[in-house]
C-alpha positions, 0 to 999 in steps of 0.5 A, spaced: 867 558 144 874 558 148 876 553 143 873 556 137 878 563 139 884 559 140 883 555 133 882 561 130 888 565 132 892 559 131 889 558 124 890 565 122 897 565 125 899 559 121 896 561 115 899 568 114 906 565 116 906 559 111 901 561 106 896 556 108 894 551 113 889 555 116 883 550 115 888 545 118 886 547 125 880 551 124 875 546 120 876 541 125 875 545 131 868 549 128 865 542 125 866 539 132 862 545 135 857 547 130 857 540 126 860 538 119 856 542 114 856 548 119 863 548 121 865 548 114 861 554 112 863 558 117 870 556 116 870 559 109 867 565 112 872 566 117 878 564 112 875 569 106 875 575 111 882 573 114 885 572 106 883 579 105 887 581 111 893 577 108 892 580 101 893 587 104 899 585 108 902 581 103 900 586 097 907 588 095 909 581 093 902 578 090 904 574 084 898 576 079 901 574 073 903 567 076 898 565 080 892 568 075 891 561 072 891 557 079 886 563 082 881 561 076 881 554 077 881 554 084 874 558 084 871 553 079 873 548 083 871 551 089 864 553 086 863 545 084 865 543 091 861 547 095 855 546 091 856 538 092 857 539 099 850 543 100 846 537 096 850 531 100 849 528 106 853 529 112 856 522 112 858 523 105 861 529 107 865 526 113 868 520 108 870 525 103 875 529 108 878 522 109 878 521 101 881 528 100 887 526 104 888 519 101 887 523 094 892 528 096 898 523 098 897 519 091 898 526 088 904 527 092 906 520 089 905 521 082 909 528 082 915 524 085 914 519 080 912 523 074 913 530 075 910 533 069 903 529 069 899 534 073 901 541 073 899 547 078 892 549 074 890 542 075 892 541 082 889 548 083 882 545 080 882 539 085 884 544 091 878 548 090 874 542 089 876 538 095 876 545 099 869 546 097 866 540 099 870 538 105 873 545 108 880 544 106 884 543 100 890 539 104 896 539 101 894 540 094 894 547 094 901 547 097 904 543 091 901 547 086 904 554 089 910 550 090 911 548 083 911 556 081 918 556 083 917 562 087 921 565 094 917 564 100 914 571 100 911 570 093 909 563 095 905 566 101 902 571 096 900 566 091 897 562 096 893 568 099 890 570 093 888 562 091 885 562 098 881 568 098 878 567 091 876 560 093 873 562 100 869 567 097 866 563 092 864 558 097 862 563 102 857 565 096 854 558 095 854 557 102 850 563 103 845 562 098 844 555 101 842 558 108 848 555 111 850 562 113 846 566 117 846 572 121 849 569 127 855 566 123 856 573 120 856 576 127 862 571 129 866 573 123 865 580 124 867 579 132 873 575 129 876 581 125 881 583 131 884 577 131 885 576 124 888 582 124 893 581 130 894 574 127 895 575 120 901 581 122 904 576 127 904 571 122 907 576 117 913 578 122 914 570 123 915 569 115 920 575 115 924 573 120 925 566 117 931 564 112 928 560 106 931 554 109 927 555 115 920 557 111 921 550 108 921 547 115 915 550 117 911 549 110 913 542 110 911 541 117 904 544 115 904 539 110 905 534 115 900 536 119 895 534 114 898 528 113 897 527 121 890 529 120 889 523 116 892 518 120 887 521 126 881 520 121 
């Protein structure tokens, strides 16, 4: 439980300051404590609730028009991915986490060589699918929102909208499949004060960062995904 509390605070603070990265810490911690499928399901519930707080905190800089295609594609991908997770054996879910990171690196490589080949909606669809199946979208969501070409505050807002939509879609699938019960809901409710405190702490940190320092934070989170791949 202490590990879960620490992981939750770190996850929500990073997510609110960089716009993404919450699953980077939370999913492995919960999977370690609860098991892979149950950890992914509870992480989806906690991240969905936390993204409600993030959307409220960043309500003044939510780029609805720019993010709408990404949000729609994220939901479709998340439902498909979460449905696959429910039916898949645990070993396949574990393998998918590693495969997702390899795929993310390939996408990054393609972006460098052929920038126009994969657009933000396509990346958002892949992001939602990998998030639904493995619990984390990796760098895909980050690349998608970065390609919108907006400033750091609106980048966090767009990522929050994508995350909220995807996590709500995943949570509904997991709840229907009985991966989320009353105990998980109670854990989610107990984490609400942590969500609020960590989210507003992360927003304050984001507000103090220059564009250059925000880029350092953003790409550090992206690098964290890569290190997690190497560890896996």
